[in-house]
C-alpha positions in Angstrom: -4.7 -8.8 12.5 -4.0 -4.9 13.2 -0.4 -3.0 11.6 0.0 0.4 11.8 2.8 1.7 9.5 4.9 4.4 8.7 5.2 5.8 5.1 8.3 4.7 5.0 9.6 1.6 2.4 11.6 0.3 5.2 8.1 -0.9 6.5 7.8 -3.7 3.7 9.8 -6.0 4.9 7.7 -6.3 8.5 4.6 -6.0 6.7 5.2 -8.8 4.2 6.4 -11.6 7.5 3.1 -10.2 9.4 1.0 -11.3 6.1 2.6 -14.3 5.8 2.2 -15.8 9.8 -1.1 -14.3 9.3 -2.0 -16.7 6.3 -0.1 -19.4 7.7 -2.4 -19.1 11.6 -5.2 -19.3 9.1 -4.3 -22.4 7.1 -4.2 -20.2 3.7 -3.3 -21.6 0.7 0.1 -20.3 -0.9 -1.5 -19.1 -3.7 -4.0 -17.1 -1.5 -1.2 -15.5 0.4 0.7 -14.8 -2.4 -2.4 -12.7 -4.0 -3.2 -11.7 -0.8 0.5 -10.2 -0.2 0.5 -9.2 -4.5 -2.7 -7.0 -3.2 -1.1 -5.4 -0.1 2.3 -4.9 -1.4 0.7 -2.6 -4.0 -1.7 -0.6 -2.2 0.9 0.1 0.7 3.6 1.2 -2.2 0.1 3.3 -3.5 -0.5 4.8 -0.2 3.8 5.3 0.4 4.0 7.2 -2.9 1.0 9.2 -2.8 -0.8 9.8 -0.4 1.4 12.7 1.4 2.1 15.0 -0.9 4.5 17.1 1.9 6.4 14.3 2.7 6.2 14.2 6.2 6.2 11.4 8.7 2.3 9.6 8.9 1.1 6.7 9.6 -1.9 3.9 8.2 -2.9 1.1 8.8 -4.0 -2.1 8.2 -6.5 -4.8 8.7 -6.6 -8.1 8.1 -9.3 -11.3 9.1 -10.3 -14.2 8.0 -14.5 -14.1 7.2 -15.8 -17.1 6.9 -14.5 -18.5 3.6 -12.6 -15.2 2.6 -10.5 -12.6 3.9 -11.1 -9.4 5.0 -8.4 -6.6 4.3 -9.2 -2.6 5.2 -6.8 0.0 4.2 -7.3 3.2 6.1 -5.1 6.5 5.4 -5.2 10.3 6.1 -4.2 11.5 2.8 -5.4 13.4 0.6 -8.8 12.0 -0.8 -8.2 9.3 -3.4 -10.4 6.7 -4.7 -8.5 4.1 -7.1 -11.8 2.6 -8.2 -12.6 5.9 -10.4 -9.1 5.3 -12.3 -10.3 3.7 -15.9 -9.5 0.2 -17.2 -5.4 0.6 -18.3 -4.8 0.8 -22.1 -4.1 -3.4 -22.9 -4.3 -2.6 -26.4 -1.6 0.2 -27.7 1.8 -0.6 -27.7 3.8 -0.7 -24.4 5.4 3.0 -26.1 2.0 4.4 -26.5 0.1 3.4 -22.9 0.5 5.9 -20.4 2.4 5.1 -17.3 0.5 3.5 -14.8 -3.3 2.2 -13.7 -2.1 -1.3 -14.1 -1.2 -2.4 -9.7 -5.5 -1.1 -9.5 -6.4 -3.2 -12.1 -4.1 -6.4 -10.7 -6.0 -5.5 -7.0 -9.8 -5.6 -9.1 -9.1 -8.8 -10.3 -7.7 -10.8 -7.5 -10.2 -9.9 -5.3 -13.9 -10.9 -5.2 -14.9 -7.1 -4.0 -13.4 -3.8 -3.3 -14.9 -0.5 -2.2 -14.2 2.6 -1.9 -14.9 5.0 1.1 -13.9 8.6 2.6 -14.7 8.6 6.2 -13.4 10.6 9.2 -11.6 12.3 6.6 -10.2 9.2 6.1 -9.7 7.0 2.8 -10.9 4.0 3.6 -9.8 0.8 0.8 -12.0 -2.8 1.9 -10.8 -6.0 -0.6 -11.8 -8.8 -0.1 -10.5 -12.3 -1.3 -12.0 -15.2 -2.0 -10.0 -18.3 0.0 
């Protein structure tokens, strides 16, 4: 599956529907489908929220395919250079009032994934994610 996405939150329903169709076609369990949907939702939300500070209309892409016993995803955007894997692990020990805002999403992506890799290729961010199914 390959889909181009506008940096518009109105695209989320379309994307969710395409992920559901893909998972059903590939006989992926509901649990893994939910994990994949959560990962994509978190990462796409981050791109829409932060990758394009100019606020203009942009498109980026998501490729998802079944690779043996894994789902392999690649999210590619032409936004500002940003490696989400460079973020420190979130502070889960302090009280909620003492914790900085943010950082939990990429931590969740790491927990739900077998592997996550970042590269900057041809002036684009590429985040590759593998989920064991």
